[in-house]
Backbone bond lengths (Angstrom), bond angles and torsions (degrees), N, CA, C in turn:
res aa  C-N    CA-C-N  psi(-1)  N-CA   C-N-CA  omega(-1)  CA-C   N-CA-C  phi
1 M - - - 1.437 - - 1.527 108.87 -
2 R 1.348 116.80 135.07 1.451 118.47 -172.36 1.529 109.88 -143.53
3 I 1.329 116.33 143.51 1.459 122.34 176.08 1.514 110.22 -112.39
4 S 1.335 116.95 134.05 1.450 120.52 174.96 1.530 107.74 -130.96
5 I 1.354 115.47 147.02 1.454 121.75 179.32 1.503 108.11 -127.08
6 R 1.316 116.46 124.46 1.465 120.32 179.56 1.538 110.20 -130.65
7 P 1.346 116.57 144.54 1.459 118.22 176.62 1.533 109.81 -58.53
8 E 1.304 116.33 140.37 1.456 125.33 178.09 1.538 113.59 71.75
9 K 1.347 117.41 -14.90 1.463 119.96 -178.54 1.534 111.14 -108.32
10 G 1.314 117.10 -16.86 1.460 119.85 178.44 1.515 113.94 76.10
11 V 1.341 114.71 -155.17 1.467 122.86 -176.19 1.521 107.81 -90.92
12 R 1.326 115.13 133.45 1.470 120.96 179.63 1.514 108.44 -129.09
13 V 1.336 116.47 132.02 1.473 122.47 178.26 1.530 106.96 -110.28
14 S 1.326 116.54 124.26 1.463 120.83 175.27 1.510 109.85 -100.84
15 L 1.333 114.45 123.11 1.502 120.03 -175.89 1.508 111.41 -103.32
16 P 1.338 117.03 151.96 1.457 119.56 169.11 1.528 109.97 -62.55
17 L 1.308 116.94 165.32 1.450 121.47 -176.02 1.525 112.61 -52.85
18 R 1.317 117.87 -37.88 1.471 121.40 -177.01 1.532 111.55 -109.73
19 G 1.312 116.55 20.21 1.458 120.11 178.99 1.509 112.65 -69.38
20 S 1.308 116.46 147.44 1.472 121.28 -177.49 1.543 111.04 -103.47
21 F 1.326 115.51 156.27 1.454 121.26 179.08 1.517 110.25 -62.87
22 D 1.341 118.11 -39.65 1.441 121.93 -178.63 1.532 110.84 -60.61
23 K 1.344 115.75 -42.92 1.464 119.18 179.55 1.526 110.89 -66.56
24 A 1.346 115.40 -36.92 1.449 119.25 179.64 1.511 110.72 -65.45
25 E 1.342 115.94 -41.99 1.476 122.37 179.83 1.532 109.75 -61.91
26 A 1.336 115.81 -44.40 1.473 120.26 179.40 1.503 111.14 -64.24
27 F 1.305 116.97 -36.63 1.459 123.35 -179.54 1.544 109.63 -66.43
28 V 1.322 116.52 -42.74 1.454 121.80 178.65 1.519 110.49 -63.55
29 L 1.342 116.68 -42.96 1.459 120.29 179.68 1.528 110.71 -64.89
30 E 1.309 115.79 -37.08 1.463 120.54 179.50 1.546 110.75 -64.96
31 K 1.336 115.40 -34.03 1.473 122.21 -176.82 1.521 112.93 -97.76
32 A 1.336 117.04 14.71 1.474 120.75 -173.36 1.517 113.00 -56.20
33 D 1.325 116.51 -44.09 1.469 119.52 -179.29 1.520 111.37 -64.12
34 W 1.330 116.85 -40.59 1.474 122.44 178.29 1.529 109.15 -63.13
35 I 1.315 117.36 -43.87 1.469 122.64 -178.83 1.545 110.24 -61.62
36 R 1.362 115.23 -46.97 1.443 118.79 -179.35 1.546 112.37 -62.64
37 H 1.332 114.31 -40.55 1.486 119.20 178.79 1.521 111.18 -59.32
38 H 1.335 117.36 -45.65 1.451 120.68 -177.98 1.517 112.66 -76.11
39 Q 1.315 117.82 -29.26 1.463 119.33 173.33 1.534 111.09 -63.20
40 Q 1.328 115.63 -41.25 1.462 120.68 178.03 1.528 109.87 -65.19
41 K 1.309 116.24 -40.28 1.468 120.82 -179.75 1.547 110.57 -63.02
42 I 1.342 115.80 -42.84 1.461 120.45 179.64 1.537 110.50 -67.78
43 A 1.327 114.78 -38.79 1.496 118.23 179.24 1.527 109.93 -61.38
44 K 1.330 118.02 -38.93 1.470 120.83 177.34 1.514 110.80 -63.44
45 Q 1.347 116.65 -42.19 1.441 120.62 177.86 1.533 111.06 -59.76
46 E 1.335 115.31 -43.69 1.473 119.23 -177.99 1.517 110.84 -66.94
47 N 1.328 116.84 -34.55 1.453 120.62 177.94 1.517 112.52 -67.26
48 R 1.351 116.36 -21.24 1.461 119.53 178.34 1.519 111.96 -90.98
49 Q 1.323 118.50 4.03 1.454 121.94 -179.47 1.541 110.06 -57.65
50 T 1.326 114.22 144.45 1.456 120.11 175.51 1.537 110.21 -66.26
51 I 1.304 117.02 133.25 1.455 121.54 169.25 1.501 108.23 -99.93
52 F 1.313 116.29 112.71 1.466 121.42 -176.93 1.526 109.82 -82.50
53 T 1.316 116.62 132.25 1.461 122.13 176.08 1.536 109.11 -130.47
54 E 1.318 116.37 177.56 1.470 120.04 -179.68 1.554 112.06 -63.31
55 T 1.314 116.72 -20.44 1.472 119.78 -177.87 1.525 110.92 -98.93
56 T 1.338 118.20 -0.61 1.458 120.47 179.44 1.537 109.87 -68.09
57 V 1.328 115.73 131.27 1.463 119.94 174.00 1.523 107.20 -101.17
58 Y 1.325 116.24 110.52 1.480 121.06 -179.14 1.495 108.62 -135.12
59 R 1.302 116.34 126.87 1.471 122.20 178.07 1.509 110.24 -124.00
60 T 1.322 116.05 133.30 1.466 120.73 172.08 1.539 105.88 -87.39
61 F 1.309 116.84 -161.79 1.483 119.57 178.67 1.511 111.88 -61.32
62 A 1.336 117.63 -41.02 1.477 119.91 -174.00 1.505 114.05 -133.02
63 H 1.330 118.54 6.26 1.467 121.03 -176.71 1.535 110.82 -134.56
64 E 1.321 113.96 150.70 1.471 119.54 171.58 1.542 109.18 -109.48
65 L 1.324 116.59 137.39 1.462 121.97 -178.92 1.516 110.24 -81.97
66 K 1.354 114.55 135.18 1.435 121.17 174.51 1.524 108.83 -132.02
67 L 1.348 117.20 129.92 1.462 121.76 -179.93 1.527 108.88 -110.70
68 V 1.342 113.82 132.02 1.483 118.54 -176.29 1.547 107.29 -138.89
69 A 1.341 116.59 131.59 1.458 122.49 173.75 1.533 108.55 -81.83
70 H 1.348 115.99 135.77 1.473 119.36 178.26 1.523 110.23 -135.26
71 A 1.336 116.65 170.77 1.442 121.69 -171.50 1.512 113.99 -81.37
72 K 1.332 117.91 -9.33 1.461 121.44 -177.91 1.554 110.63 -80.12
73 P 1.338 116.79 155.36 1.471 120.64 -174.97 1.526 115.51 -81.93
74 E 1.322 117.28 -5.49 1.441 119.46 -177.70 1.534 110.60 -115.32
75 T 1.334 114.57 161.46 1.471 122.05 175.89 1.518 108.20 -94.35
76 K 1.317 117.30 131.15 1.458 121.66 -179.54 1.534 110.98 -132.43
77 A 1.311 114.98 155.14 1.452 120.84 177.76 1.530 110.10 -120.01
78 F 1.315 115.97 141.35 1.446 121.63 179.43 1.516 108.13 -129.21
79 F 1.320 115.90 125.40 1.465 121.75 -177.66 1.545 109.13 -104.14
80 R 1.328 114.34 128.06 1.450 121.07 175.98 1.533 107.26 -133.46
81 P 1.319 117.97 162.68 1.461 119.20 177.42 1.538 111.71 -54.39
82 G 1.330 116.32 117.47 1.448 120.97 179.56 1.500 117.27 78.32
83 L 1.348 117.38 -0.36 1.463 119.84 -175.81 1.518 111.58 -143.74
84 V 1.342 116.40 136.08 1.470 121.41 169.11 1.520 106.08 -121.53
85 E 1.330 115.16 121.62 1.453 120.86 -176.08 1.533 109.45 -110.65
86 V 1.321 116.54 124.44 1.473 122.43 177.42 1.543 107.01 -105.73
87 R 1.302 115.42 121.58 1.467 120.72 177.86 1.514 108.42 -108.82
88 Y 1.332 116.59 125.37 1.455 121.16 -176.74 1.528 109.71 -122.95
89 P 1.327 117.86 158.75 1.474 121.11 -175.56 1.546 111.23 -62.04
90 E 1.307 114.70 132.48 1.497 119.68 -176.92 1.513 112.15 -67.18
91 F 1.352 118.48 -19.39 1.441 119.11 -179.24 1.545 111.54 -83.75
92 K 1.313 117.37 1.83 1.473 121.70 177.24 1.539 108.92 -113.41
93 Q 1.324 114.40 150.58 1.455 119.84 173.83 1.544 108.58 -78.72
94 V 1.309 115.93 142.73 1.451 119.02 -179.18 1.533 111.70 -62.84
95 A 1.341 116.35 -25.87 1.477 120.39 178.81 1.525 113.17 -79.21
96 D 1.319 118.04 -3.43 1.465 121.86 176.16 1.521 109.63 -54.48
97 P 1.349 118.72 129.55 1.474 120.64 -178.75 1.512 114.85 -50.88
98 E 1.331 116.84 -35.18 1.453 120.82 179.77 1.517 111.11 -66.37
99 I 1.340 117.32 -39.52 1.464 121.31 178.63 1.520 109.22 -71.02
100 Q 1.331 118.05 -42.52 1.462 120.84 178.68 1.525 111.50 -60.50
101 H 1.347 115.21 -40.82 1.480 118.86 178.49 1.527 109.56 -63.51
102 A 1.323 117.90 -40.10 1.456 120.65 -179.97 1.512 111.18 -65.68
103 I 1.315 117.63 -38.61 1.459 121.90 179.70 1.546 109.16 -63.23
104 R 1.330 115.88 -46.76 1.475 120.08 -179.78 1.544 110.19 -62.03
105 Y 1.311 115.45 -39.65 1.470 118.77 179.03 1.522 109.99 -62.67
106 V 1.318 117.86 -42.97 1.446 121.42 179.00 1.535 112.02 -63.85
107 L 1.333 115.96 -42.30 1.460 118.29 177.03 1.509 112.86 -63.57
108 E 1.328 116.52 -38.06 1.445 120.81 177.17 1.537 109.68 -63.48
109 E 1.333 117.27 -41.88 1.453 121.29 178.00 1.528 110.36 -65.50
110 T 1.309 117.25 -34.52 1.476 121.59 176.50 1.517 110.19 -62.52
111 Y 1.347 116.22 -48.63 1.463 118.92 177.24 1.530 111.17 -61.80
112 R 1.296 118.21 -36.39 1.470 121.35 179.74 1.538 110.03 -62.82
113 R 1.328 117.05 -46.17 1.453 121.31 179.99 1.522 110.00 -62.52
114 E 1.320 116.52 -44.95 1.462 121.08 179.68 1.519 110.93 -62.16
115 A 1.331 116.58 -43.69 1.450 120.74 -178.96 1.536 111.66 -64.03
116 K 1.302 117.20 -41.96 1.474 120.44 179.18 1.514 111.43 -64.87
117 F 1.285 117.64 -30.45 1.475 121.41 178.43 1.528 112.17 -79.52
118 F 1.310 116.66 -42.52 1.436 121.27 -169.24 1.532 115.56 -93.79
119 L 1.339 117.72 -45.94 1.465 120.40 -170.44 1.534 114.40 -65.32
120 P 1.345 120.04 -42.30 1.449 117.84 177.74 1.512 113.99 -57.43
121 E 1.323 116.83 -33.91 1.474 120.51 177.58 1.538 110.82 -66.19
122 R 1.331 117.10 -38.26 1.451 119.74 179.84 1.553 110.31 -70.83
123 V 1.307 116.09 -36.41 1.477 118.71 176.79 1.514 109.15 -62.22
124 A 1.330 117.17 -46.90 1.451 121.63 -179.85 1.543 111.17 -61.44
125 F 1.316 116.40 -39.58 1.466 121.14 -179.58 1.530 110.03 -61.60
126 W 1.329 117.36 -51.42 1.441 120.74 -176.45 1.529 111.93 -72.19
127 A 1.305 118.88 -35.75 1.451 121.74 178.06 1.540 110.02 -62.48
128 Q 1.328 116.47 -41.47 1.443 120.18 178.02 1.535 110.78 -66.02
129 R 1.325 115.27 -40.85 1.493 119.76 -179.63 1.537 109.92 -58.36
130 F 1.317 118.83 -40.30 1.469 121.14 -177.17 1.529 114.08 -106.49
131 N 1.301 114.67 14.84 1.496 120.08 174.78 1.539 111.44 55.99
132 L 1.323 116.94 49.47 1.456 121.20 -178.66 1.517 108.51 -114.33
133 R 1.350 115.04 139.89 1.454 120.94 179.12 1.520 109.71 -106.31
134 Y 1.295 115.95 129.63 1.464 120.46 179.58 1.535 109.02 -126.60
135 G 1.330 116.34 170.60 1.466 121.05 -179.72 1.499 111.09 -83.72
136 K 1.308 116.74 -102.53 1.436 121.43 178.76 1.526 111.11 -119.68
137 V 1.300 116.96 161.66 1.460 122.13 177.24 1.541 107.16 -107.69
138 T 1.350 114.99 127.30 1.473 120.80 177.74 1.514 109.36 -121.37
139 I 1.326 114.40 132.08 1.448 119.99 176.74 1.519 108.76 -97.96
140 K 1.348 116.52 126.56 1.457 121.41 -175.96 1.531 110.38 -131.06
141 K 1.305 114.35 163.40 1.459 120.67 167.32 1.536 106.09 -103.63
142 A 1.326 115.67 105.20 1.451 121.27 -179.21 1.519 109.01 -111.40
143 S 1.319 116.21 149.22 1.470 120.14 -176.52 1.519 114.26 -91.02
144 T 1.357 116.29 -20.00 1.455 119.25 -174.28 1.517 114.56 -127.79
145 R 1.308 119.08 -16.31 1.484 120.61 -174.61 1.545 109.89 -122.60
146 W 1.320 113.71 140.73 1.442 119.89 173.47 1.537 109.71 -81.20
147 G 1.301 116.86 -27.34 1.471 119.69 -179.08 1.511 110.26 -170.70
148 S 1.349 114.97 166.51 1.477 120.24 175.60 1.522 108.53 -157.17
149 C 1.332 114.83 162.28 1.442 122.58 176.58 1.506 107.90 -127.04
150 S 1.319 118.75 123.20 1.445 122.35 -176.71 1.539 111.55 -78.13
151 H 1.309 117.05 171.17 1.474 120.11 -179.57 1.544 110.52 -67.97
152 T 1.329 116.98 -18.08 1.466 120.45 176.44 1.538 110.96 -98.80
153 N 1.317 115.68 14.47 1.478 122.60 174.94 1.544 114.24 67.75
154 N 1.321 114.80 28.68 1.468 117.59 169.52 1.534 108.15 -84.93
155 I 1.299 115.12 138.16 1.476 120.65 -176.96 1.523 109.70 -100.71
156 N 1.315 116.57 123.51 1.461 122.26 176.02 1.539 108.52 -107.95
157 L 1.290 117.92 130.70 1.441 121.51 -178.00 1.521 110.51 -129.27
158 N 1.327 115.84 142.29 1.454 121.53 -178.93 1.524 109.85 -79.60
159 L 1.330 117.14 133.80 1.447 119.68 179.42 1.550 112.66 -59.14
160 H 1.341 116.65 -24.75 1.461 119.71 -178.87 1.525 113.30 -74.96
161 L 1.337 117.25 -1.72 1.455 118.85 171.38 1.520 111.35 -59.90
162 M 1.334 116.34 -23.39 1.442 118.96 -179.75 1.519 113.85 -68.43
163 R 1.315 116.85 -11.85 1.459 121.27 176.38 1.518 112.57 -83.50
164 L 1.335 116.85 -15.03 1.452 121.18 -172.16 1.516 112.96 -88.73
165 P 1.338 117.28 157.75 1.448 120.57 173.28 1.535 110.40 -60.49
166 E 1.309 117.52 155.52 1.476 122.04 -173.70 1.537 110.52 -56.73
167 Q 1.325 117.95 -42.62 1.471 119.13 -174.86 1.524 110.05 -65.71
168 L 1.307 118.88 -30.44 1.480 121.00 179.18 1.535 111.55 -79.15
169 R 1.344 116.72 -34.89 1.474 118.32 173.41 1.515 109.74 -61.23
170 D 1.341 116.67 -46.53 1.456 120.21 -179.69 1.540 110.45 -65.38
171 Y 1.317 116.94 -36.79 1.463 119.33 177.46 1.532 110.48 -58.32
172 V 1.309 118.32 -48.04 1.470 121.58 -179.02 1.526 109.62 -61.27
173 I 1.321 117.48 -44.56 1.446 121.44 179.05 1.514 110.97 -59.08
174 L 1.341 116.16 -47.73 1.486 121.00 -179.35 1.516 109.90 -65.18
175 H 1.336 117.30 -37.88 1.465 121.13 177.43 1.535 110.46 -57.30
176 E 1.311 116.12 -46.45 1.471 118.96 -178.76 1.536 111.16 -71.99
177 L 1.301 117.98 -37.41 1.468 119.90 177.08 1.528 110.86 -63.23
178 A 1.333 117.15 -35.30 1.470 120.41 178.58 1.518 110.94 -61.59
179 H 1.342 116.51 -29.23 1.464 120.16 179.42 1.530 112.62 -69.48
180 I 1.299 117.72 -13.98 1.479 119.50 173.91 1.517 109.74 -62.54
181 T 1.322 115.89 -36.46 1.484 122.02 179.13 1.503 111.98 -90.51
182 E 1.324 116.34 -44.79 1.492 122.41 -177.15 1.533 108.98 -120.58
183 K 1.325 116.69 108.81 1.471 120.23 -172.83 1.539 115.17 -75.73
184 N 1.319 116.63 -22.30 1.478 117.07 -179.39 1.535 109.58 -109.74
185 H 1.334 115.10 -173.38 1.463 120.08 -179.28 1.528 111.20 -105.48
186 G 1.304 115.71 40.68 1.450 121.14 179.46 1.513 111.89 -78.18
187 P 1.341 118.00 -179.93 1.488 121.49 -179.27 1.530 113.25 -57.61
188 K 1.326 116.66 -36.27 1.488 119.32 178.73 1.514 111.82 -63.53
189 F 1.353 114.94 -36.90 1.478 117.44 179.93 1.525 108.95 -65.04
190 W 1.342 117.76 -48.52 1.457 119.70 -174.15 1.516 110.72 -68.26
191 A 1.327 116.71 -31.62 1.488 119.02 176.37 1.520 110.98 -66.69
192 L 1.364 114.29 -42.45 1.463 118.84 177.59 1.528 112.18 -62.62
193 L 1.327 115.12 -45.42 1.466 120.30 -178.07 1.543 109.80 -63.50
194 E 1.306 118.61 -37.51 1.450 121.26 178.75 1.511 111.22 -64.98
195 R 1.357 117.50 -35.03 1.450 120.42 177.02 1.537 110.86 -69.10
196 M 1.330 114.87 -37.30 1.471 120.14 179.08 1.529 112.34 -75.49
197 C 1.329 114.13 -33.99 1.491 120.54 -172.91 1.536 109.07 -139.49
198 P 1.311 118.41 81.73 1.454 120.89 179.67 1.541 112.21 -54.11
199 G 1.355 114.52 135.49 1.447 119.83 -175.20 1.519 114.10 81.58
200 S 1.341 115.16 22.48 1.457 121.08 -174.67 1.505 112.95 -61.60
201 K 1.345 118.69 -37.21 1.441 121.25 179.51 1.532 112.80 -63.28
202 K 1.307 115.17 -39.53 1.455 120.01 177.59 1.520 110.29 -65.89
203 L 1.324 116.28 -40.85 1.460 119.97 178.76 1.515 111.48 -67.42
204 D 1.341 115.88 -36.47 1.459 120.36 177.28 1.535 110.53 -61.81
205 N 1.329 115.96 -42.50 1.473 118.90 176.47 1.523 112.59 -64.98
206 E 1.325 115.49 -37.08 1.472 120.70 179.13 1.522 110.81 -64.66
207 M 1.328 115.68 -33.90 1.480 119.27 178.66 1.526 111.77 -60.44
208 K 1.325 115.44 -29.01 1.494 119.02 -176.52 1.524 111.97 -70.65
209 T 1.311 117.34 -11.52 1.442 118.98 179.21 1.535 112.73 -87.82
210 Y 1.327 115.51 -3.39 1.483 119.64 -179.39 1.558 109.37 -107.43
211 R 1.316 114.63 144.23 1.473 120.43 176.94 1.501 107.94 -107.16
212 I 1.370 113.93 145.03 1.462 117.92 174.07 1.517 110.60 -75.18
213 N 1.329 117.00 -44.51 1.483 118.87 -179.09 1.541 108.92 -80.64
214 I 1.327 113.84 120.56 1.481 119.57 -177.21 1.493 110.48 -124.94
215 F 1.337 116.00 -174.07 1.454 124.85 -177.07 1.527 110.54 69.55
C-alpha cells in the first residue's frame, strides 16, 4: 500500500490487488500527519511558481518566450526559429491561472520539440565514441527520473534535460549509455562511467541541485 501526493492531482492511495477500502482508509488516517506535512510542502512550491508576464524574460534551449494579448477568445502558440509566441485573450489578465497554465504547457511543448531534435543526436555521438549499441531513444516527461536505460538497451530521456547545462545533459546521456554494459549501480558501473565521463561523481552531485518540476 502506497501514498503519493502530486500538485493538481492531490492524494492518491495505491492498493494491492485484493486490498480493501477499510484498510486503505485506516492507512490514510495513520499517515495523516505525513500527508499534511507534504501537502504544505507542495503548497509552498506552488506559491513559488513563476508568474509569466509580458515583461518576463524567459529562454529555453533555442527559443525566447514572447507573450502578446490579442482580440481572439482563445490562447494560441506560434513557433518560429528562435521564438515561441503565446497569444492570449486581451479580455483576460495574463496572471489568470488559466493563461499561466497555458504558458507552462507551451513551454513544456517547446522543451519537448527541442529535446526530440537535439538529444538523439547526442546519444548517437556518444554511443559511436564508445562503440556502444542501443535500441531507440524516447523523449518523455518523467516526474522523478532524468533518464533510464531499459533491459533491451532503449534509452529514455526526460524532456527537461534541455534546461540543464551541456555538461550535465551529456552526463545523463553517458550515465544511461553506461548501463548498456553495466545494468546496476555497482562499483563496475561507476568505474566505467568515470572512464567515459571523467569527474562523473562531481557531476552526479551537481545534478542533485536541479529539480525536474519547474515553474
